[in-house]
N, CA, C and O atoms as a MOPAC input file, in Angstrom:
PM7 MOZYME 1SCF
protein

 N    109.08600 1    91.48100 1   123.48400 1
 C    109.93000 1    92.63700 1   123.26800 1
 C    109.05400 1    93.88300 1   123.24100 1
 O    108.03800 1    93.91300 1   122.54600 1
 N    109.42900 1    94.87700 1   123.96900 1
 C    108.65200 1    96.11100 1   124.05600 1
 C    108.87200 1    96.95900 1   122.81800 1
 O    109.93800 1    96.92700 1   122.20300 1
 N    107.84900 1    97.71400 1   122.46600 1
 C    108.00600 1    98.66600 1   121.36900 1
 C    108.93800 1    99.78200 1   121.81000 1
 O    108.76500 1   100.37400 1   122.87500 1
 N    109.90700 1   100.05000 1   120.99000 1
 C    110.87200 1   101.09700 1   121.29300 1
 C    110.69700 1   102.18500 1   120.25300 1
 O    110.79300 1   101.92600 1   119.05400 1
 N    110.44200 1   103.38700 1   120.70300 1
 C    110.29400 1   104.50600 1   119.79600 1
 C    111.67400 1   105.12500 1   119.56800 1
 O    112.38200 1   105.46000 1   120.51700 1
 N    112.03600 1   105.26800 1   118.31400 1
 C    113.33400 1   105.83300 1   117.98900 1
 C    113.34600 1   107.32500 1   118.29300 1
 O    112.35300 1   108.02200 1   118.08900 1
 N    114.46600 1   107.79500 1   118.77600 1
 C    114.60000 1   109.19600 1   119.14800 1
 C    115.02200 1   110.05200 1   117.95900 1
 O    115.25000 1   111.25300 1   118.11200 1
 N    115.12700 1   109.46500 1   116.80600 1
 C    115.54200 1   110.22400 1   115.63800 1
 C    114.64300 1   109.89300 1   114.45800 1
 O    113.92200 1   108.89500 1   114.46100 1
 N    114.70200 1   110.74700 1   113.46000 1
 C    113.91700 1   110.55000 1   112.25000 1
 C    114.85400 1   110.68900 1   111.06100 1
 O    115.69500 1   111.58800 1   111.03000 1
 N    114.71100 1   109.80600 1   110.08800 1
 C    115.52700 1   109.87700 1   108.88300 1
 C    114.63600 1   110.35300 1   107.74600 1
 O    113.58700 1   109.77000 1   107.47300 1
 N    115.06400 1   111.40500 1   107.09800 1
 C    114.37400 1   111.91700 1   105.91800 1
 C    115.33600 1   111.81700 1   104.74900 1
 O    116.55100 1   111.77600 1   104.93900 1
 N    114.79700 1   111.77700 1   103.55000 1
 C    115.69000 1   111.66900 1   102.40700 1
 C    115.30300 1   112.61500 1   101.28300 1
 O    114.17500 1   113.10300 1   101.20600 1
 N    116.26700 1   112.85300 1   100.42500 1
 C    116.08600 1   113.66900 1    99.22600 1
 C    116.10700 1   112.78600 1    97.98500 1
 O    116.46400 1   113.24600 1    96.90000 1
 N    115.73000 1   111.53400 1    98.13600 1
 C    115.82900 1   110.58900 1    97.03100 1
 C    114.98200 1   111.02700 1    95.83500 1
 O    115.41700 1   110.89400 1    94.69100 1
 N    113.79400 1   111.54300 1    96.08400 1
 C    112.93200 1   112.00100 1    94.99300 1
 C    113.63300 1   113.08300 1    94.17200 1
 O    113.57200 1   113.07800 1    92.94200 1
 N    114.29000 1   113.99600 1    94.85300 1
 C    115.01800 1   115.08100 1    94.17700 1
 C    116.13900 1   114.52400 1    93.30500 1
 O    116.32600 1   114.96500 1    92.17100 1
 N    116.88200 1   113.55800 1    93.83100 1
 C    117.98900 1   112.97700 1    93.06800 1
 C    117.48500 1   112.18000 1    91.87000 1
 O    118.09900 1   112.20900 1    90.80400 1
 N    116.38700 1   111.47700 1    92.03600 1
 C    115.81100 1   110.71700 1    90.92000 1
 C    115.33000 1   111.67500 1    89.83600 1
 O    115.56200 1   111.44000 1    88.65100 1
 N    114.66100 1   112.75400 1    90.23900 1
 C    114.17300 1   113.75100 1    89.27800 1
 C    115.33100 1   114.37900 1    88.50100 1
 O    115.24000 1   114.56700 1    87.28800 1
 N    116.41700 1   114.70300 1    89.20300 1
 C    117.59600 1   115.26900 1    88.53600 1
 C    118.18400 1   114.28300 1    87.52900 1
 O    118.58800 1   114.66700 1    86.43200 1
 N    118.22600 1   113.01200 1    87.91700 1
 C    118.78300 1   111.97900 1    87.02500 1
 C    117.92400 1   111.82600 1    85.77700 1
 O    118.45500 1   111.65000 1    84.68000 1
 N    116.61400 1   111.89100 1    85.93000 1
 C    115.70900 1   111.83500 1    84.77900 1
 C    116.02300 1   112.99100 1    83.83000 1
 O    116.14900 1   112.79200 1    82.62200 1
 N    116.14800 1   114.19300 1    84.37800 1
 C    116.44400 1   115.36100 1    83.55700 1
 C    117.77900 1   115.26000 1    82.84100 1
 O    117.88600 1   115.61200 1    81.66600 1
 N    118.80700 1   114.77600 1    83.55000 1
 C    120.12600 1   114.61900 1    82.94300 1
 C    120.07600 1   113.66100 1    81.75800 1
 O    120.62700 1   113.93300 1    80.69100 1
 N    119.40600 1   112.54400 1    81.97200 1
 C    119.36200 1   111.53100 1    80.90400 1
 C    118.54900 1   112.00000 1    79.71200 1
 O    118.90800 1   111.73500 1    78.56500 1
 N    117.45000 1   112.70000 1    79.98200 1
 C    116.63000 1   113.20000 1    78.87500 1
 C    117.39800 1   114.25500 1    78.08200 1
 O    117.32500 1   114.29100 1    76.85400 1
 N    118.13400 1   115.11100 1    78.78800 1
 C    118.92900 1   116.13900 1    78.11100 1
 C    120.04200 1   115.50500 1    77.27900 1
 O    120.35900 1   115.98100 1    76.18900 1
 N    120.62600 1   114.44000 1    77.79400 1
 C    121.74900 1   113.78100 1    77.11900 1
 C    121.29900 1   112.98600 1    75.89700 1
 O    121.95900 1   113.01200 1    74.85800 1
 N    120.16400 1   112.27400 1    76.02300 1
 C    119.74700 1   111.35800 1    74.95900 1
 C    118.58900 1   111.87900 1    74.11600 1
 O    118.41000 1   111.45900 1    72.97300 1
 N    117.80400 1   112.79300 1    74.68200 1
 C    116.61200 1   113.26300 1    73.98300 1
 C    115.46200 1   112.26600 1    74.05100 1
 O    114.42400 1   112.45900 1    73.41800 1
 N    115.65100 1   111.20800 1    74.81700 1
 C    114.63900 1   110.16100 1    74.95500 1
 C    113.97000 1   110.29500 1    76.31400 1
 O    114.63100 1   110.55400 1    77.32000 1
 N    112.65000 1   110.11700 1    76.33600 1
 C    111.90400 1   110.22300 1    77.59100 1
 C    112.35500 1   109.13400 1    78.57100 1
 O    112.42800 1   107.95500 1    78.22600 1
 N    112.64600 1   109.55200 1    79.77100 1
 C    113.04900 1   108.63800 1    80.83700 1
 C    112.04900 1   108.80900 1    81.97700 1
 O    111.68100 1   109.93100 1    82.32300 1
 N    111.62000 1   107.71600 1    82.54600 1
 C    110.65900 1   107.75500 1    83.64800 1
 C    111.35800 1   107.52800 1    84.98500 1
 O    112.38800 1   106.85800 1    85.05900 1
 N    110.77600 1   108.10100 1    86.04000 1
 C    111.31600 1   107.87100 1    87.37800 1
 C    111.34500 1   106.38700 1    87.69800 1
 O    112.26300 1   105.91000 1    88.36500 1
 N    110.35300 1   105.66100 1    87.22800 1
 C    110.27800 1   104.21800 1    87.47100 1
 C    111.51100 1   103.51600 1    86.91200 1
 O    112.01900 1   102.57600 1    87.52200 1
 N    111.99000 1   103.96100 1    85.77000 1
 C    113.18900 1   103.36700 1    85.16800 1
 C    114.40000 1   103.55700 1    86.08000 1
 O    115.17300 1   102.62600 1    86.30400 1
 N    114.55200 1   104.76500 1    86.59900 1
 C    115.67400 1   105.06600 1    87.49000 1
 C    115.53600 1   104.26200 1    88.78100 1
 O    116.51700 1   103.71000 1    89.27800 1
 N    114.32800 1   104.19600 1    89.32100 1
 C    114.10100 1   103.44900 1    90.55500 1
 C    114.40700 1   101.96700 1    90.37000 1
 O    114.94800 1   101.33300 1    91.27600 1
 N    114.06800 1   101.40900 1    89.21500 1
 C    114.40800 1   100.00700 1    88.92300 1
 C    115.92100 1    99.81400 1    88.85400 1
 O    116.44700 1    98.81900 1    89.35100 1
 N    116.61400 1   100.76300 1    88.24100 1
 C    118.07700 1   100.68300 1    88.18900 1
 C    118.67900 1   100.73000 1    89.58900 1
 O    119.59500 1    99.97000 1    89.90400 1
 N    118.15900 1   101.62900 1    90.43000 1
 C    118.65800 1   101.74600 1    91.79800 1
 C    118.42600 1   100.43400 1    92.54500 1
 O    119.31700 1    99.94500 1    93.23900 1
 N    117.23800 1    99.87300 1    92.40200 1
 C    116.91300 1    98.61000 1    93.06900 1
 C    117.88600 1    97.51400 1    92.64200 1
 O    118.40900 1    96.77900 1    93.48000 1
 N    118.12600 1    97.40800 1    91.33900 1
 C    119.07400 1    96.40400 1    90.83000 1
 C    120.47800 1    96.65600 1    91.36200 1
 O    121.16800 1    95.72600 1    91.78200 1
 N    120.89400 1    97.90800 1    91.34400 1
 C    122.23400 1    98.28400 1    91.80800 1
 C    122.42000 1    97.94500 1    93.28400 1
 O    123.49700 1    97.52400 1    93.70600 1
 N    121.35300 1    98.13600 1    94.06300 1
 C    121.42900 1    97.90800 1    95.51000 1
 C    121.11800 1    96.47500 1    95.91000 1
 O    121.34300 1    96.08500 1    97.05500 1
 N    120.60100 1    95.68800 1    94.96900 1
 C    120.25700 1    94.30500 1    95.27900 1
 C    118.99900 1    94.16900 1    96.11000 1
 O    118.86400 1    93.23500 1    96.90100 1
 N    118.07400 1    95.10600 1    95.93100 1
 C    116.79400 1    95.05900 1    96.64500 1
 C    115.66500 1    95.16000 1    95.62300 1
 O    115.91100 1    95.41600 1    94.44400 1
 N    114.44100 1    94.96000 1    96.07300 1
 C    113.30000 1    95.04100 1    95.18600 1
 C    112.87100 1    96.47500 1    94.90900 1
 O    113.16500 1    97.39200 1    95.67400 1
 N    112.17100 1    96.64100 1    93.80000 1
 C    111.64800 1    97.94300 1    93.41300 1
 C    110.75800 1    98.53600 1    94.51300 1
 O    110.84300 1    99.72800 1    94.81000 1
 N    109.91100 1    97.70200 1    95.11200 1
 C    108.99500 1    98.18300 1    96.15100 1
 C    109.75900 1    98.74400 1    97.34800 1
 O    109.30800 1    99.69600 1    97.98400 1
 N    110.90500 1    98.16100 1    97.65000 1
 C    111.73400 1    98.65800 1    98.74900 1
 C    112.20300 1   100.08200 1    98.44800 1
 O    112.12400 1   100.95300 1    99.31300 1
 N    112.68500 1   100.32100 1    97.23800 1
 C    113.13100 1   101.66500 1    96.84100 1
 C    111.94600 1   102.63000 1    96.84300 1
 O    112.07900 1   103.78400 1    97.24800 1
 N    110.81800 1   102.16500 1    96.40100 1
 C    109.60700 1   103.00000 1    96.38100 1
 C    109.23600 1   103.44900 1    97.80200 1
 O    108.90700 1   104.61500 1    98.02000 1
 N    109.29100 1   102.52600 1    98.76100 1
 C    108.97600 1   102.86400 1   100.15800 1
 C    110.01000 1   103.81200 1   100.75600 1
 O    109.66200 1   104.71600 1   101.51500 1
 N    111.27100 1   103.60800 1   100.41900 1
 C    112.33100 1   104.50300 1   100.90600 1
 C    112.10100 1   105.90900 1   100.35400 1
 O    112.17500 1   106.88900 1   101.09500 1
 N    111.82600 1   106.00500 1    99.06600 1
 C    111.60300 1   107.29500 1    98.40500 1
 C    110.46500 1   108.06800 1    99.05600 1
 O    110.53700 1   109.28900 1    99.19400 1
 N    109.41500 1   107.35600 1    99.45600 1
 C    108.24400 1   107.99400 1   100.08100 1
 C    108.41700 1   108.19000 1   101.58300 1
 O    107.49300 1   108.66300 1   102.24500 1
 N    109.57000 1   107.84000 1   102.13600 1
 C    109.83800 1   107.92600 1   103.57700 1
 C    108.91800 1   107.03500 1   104.40200 1
 O    108.63700 1   107.32600 1   105.56500 1
 N    108.45500 1   105.95200 1   103.79300 1
 C    107.62400 1   104.98300 1   104.50700 1
 C    108.50200 1   104.01900 1   105.28000 1
 O    108.13900 1   103.57500 1   106.36900 1
 N    109.66500 1   103.69400 1   104.71600 1
 C    110.62300 1   102.84200 1   105.41600 1
 C    112.01600 1   103.42900 1   105.24200 1
 O    112.25300 1   104.26900 1   104.37400 1
 N    112.91600 1   102.97400 1   106.07500 1
 C    114.28700 1   103.47700 1   106.05000 1
 C    115.21200 1   102.40000 1   105.50800 1
 O    115.02000 1   101.21700 1   105.78800 1
 N    116.21300 1   102.80100 1   104.73600 1
 C    117.13300 1   101.80700 1   104.18600 1
 C    118.11000 1   101.32700 1   105.25200 1
 O    118.39700 1   102.03100 1   106.22000 1
 N    118.60400 1   100.13300 1   105.05500 1
 C    119.71100 1    99.66900 1   105.88600 1
 C    120.91900 1   100.53500 1   105.54000 1
 O    120.92000 1   101.24000 1   104.53000 1
 N    121.92500 1   100.47800 1   106.36900 1
 C    123.12800 1   101.26500 1   106.10800 1
 C    123.74300 1   100.87700 1   104.76800 1
 O    124.16400 1   101.74200 1   104.00000 1
 N    123.79500 1    99.58000 1   104.49000 1
 C    124.36400 1    99.12500 1   103.22400 1
 C    123.61100 1    99.65000 1   102.01600 1
 O    124.22400 1   100.07000 1   101.03500 1
 N    122.29200 1    99.62900 1   102.07900 1
 C    121.48000 1   100.12600 1   100.96600 1
 C    121.63700 1   101.63600 1   100.83400 1
 O    121.75000 1   102.14800 1    99.72100 1
 N    121.64500 1   102.35300 1   101.95100 1
 C    121.83000 1   103.80800 1   101.90400 1
 C    123.17000 1   104.15600 1   101.24900 1
 O    123.24900 1   105.08600 1   100.44600 1
 N    124.21300 1   103.41200 1   101.59300 1
 C    125.52600 1   103.66200 1   101.00400 1
 C    125.53900 1   103.35500 1    99.50400 1
 O    126.17000 1   104.07100 1    98.72700 1
 N    124.84400 1   102.29800 1    99.10500 1
 C    124.78100 1   101.95600 1    97.67700 1
 C    123.98300 1   102.98800 1    96.89700 1
 O    124.34600 1   103.33100 1    95.77200 1
 N    122.89700 1   103.48800 1    97.48200 1
 C    122.11600 1   104.53600 1    96.81700 1
 C    122.99400 1   105.77100 1    96.61000 1
 O    122.99900 1   106.36500 1    95.53200 1
 N    123.72800 1   106.14600 1    97.64000 1
 C    124.62900 1   107.29300 1    97.53000 1
 C    125.68000 1   107.04400 1    96.44400 1
 O    125.99500 1   107.94400 1    95.66600 1
 N    126.21700 1   105.82900 1    96.39300 1
 C    127.21000 1   105.48100 1    95.38800 1
 C    126.61200 1   105.55600 1    93.98400 1
 O    127.27600 1   106.01400 1    93.05400 1
 N    125.37500 1   105.11500 1    93.82200 1
 C    124.69200 1   105.17000 1    92.52500 1
 C    124.68700 1   106.59900 1    91.98600 1
 O    124.91600 1   106.82400 1    90.79800 1
 N    124.42400 1   107.55500 1    92.86700 1
 C    124.36900 1   108.96200 1    92.45800 1
 C    125.72700 1   109.66300 1    92.58600 1
 O    125.83300 1   110.85700 1    92.30500 1
 N    126.75700 1   108.93400 1    93.00600 1
 C    128.08400 1   109.49700 1    93.22500 1
 C    128.00600 1   110.68900 1    94.18400 1
 O    128.55800 1   111.75700 1    93.92200 1
 N    127.31300 1   110.47600 1    95.28900 1
 C    127.09000 1   111.50000 1    96.31600 1
 C    127.48300 1   110.94600 1    97.67500 1
 O    127.62900 1   109.73600 1    97.85000 1
 N    127.64900 1   111.83700 1    98.62400 1
 C    127.83100 1   111.42500 1   100.00500 1
 C    126.46900 1   111.01100 1   100.55900 1
 O    125.44700 1   111.61700 1   100.23500 1
 N    126.46400 1   109.98300 1   101.38800 1
 C    125.20900 1   109.47900 1   101.93400 1
 C    124.46600 1   110.57000 1   102.70600 1
 O    123.23600 1   110.61600 1   102.68400 1
 N    125.20600 1   111.44600 1   103.38500 1
 C    124.55600 1   112.48200 1   104.18100 1
 C    123.90200 1   113.57100 1   103.32700 1
 O    123.11200 1   114.36500 1   103.83700 1
 N    124.22600 1   113.61300 1   102.03000 1
 C    123.54700 1   114.55400 1   101.13600 1
 C    122.16900 1   114.03000 1   100.72400 1
 O    121.29100 1   114.81200 1   100.35800 1
 N    121.98200 1   112.73400 1   100.78200 1
 C    120.70600 1   112.12900 1   100.39600 1
 C    119.83400 1   111.82600 1   101.60700 1
 O    118.61900 1   112.02200 1   101.56700 1
 N    120.45000 1   111.35000 1   102.68100 1
 C    119.70400 1   110.97300 1   103.88500 1
 C    120.07400 1   111.90200 1   105.03400 1
 O    121.25100 1   112.09400 1   105.33800 1
 N    119.05300 1   112.47500 1   105.66900 1
 C    119.25300 1   113.40100 1   106.78600 1
 C    118.65900 1   112.79600 1   108.05600 1
 O    117.52300 1   112.32100 1   108.06100 1
 N    119.43500 1   112.82100 1   109.11600 1
 C    118.96100 1   112.34900 1   110.41400 1
 C    118.64900 1   113.57000 1   111.26600 1
 O    119.47400 1   114.47200 1   111.41200 1
 N    117.44200 1   113.58100 1   111.82500 1
 C    117.06900 1   114.70700 1   112.68400 1
 C    116.50400 1   114.19900 1   113.99800 1
 O    116.13100 1   114.99600 1   114.85800 1

């Protein structure tokens, strides 16, 4: 099978959404919340491993459509607000 270069690039704002969620929870509870905690919750919610979410967040790998939709659902956002195709 030949290597096929994709004509599009997917970028995400996942880091921004995770940071906002950390701030919301800290403001609500007064307890320190780490990004790692949120990322673990997302991984559990999506049924994937923590490392998978970590790679998606860093734009090292792209989520499947199902995972992208679940991530959007976790944040109660539209998928296109988190993932941008260019």
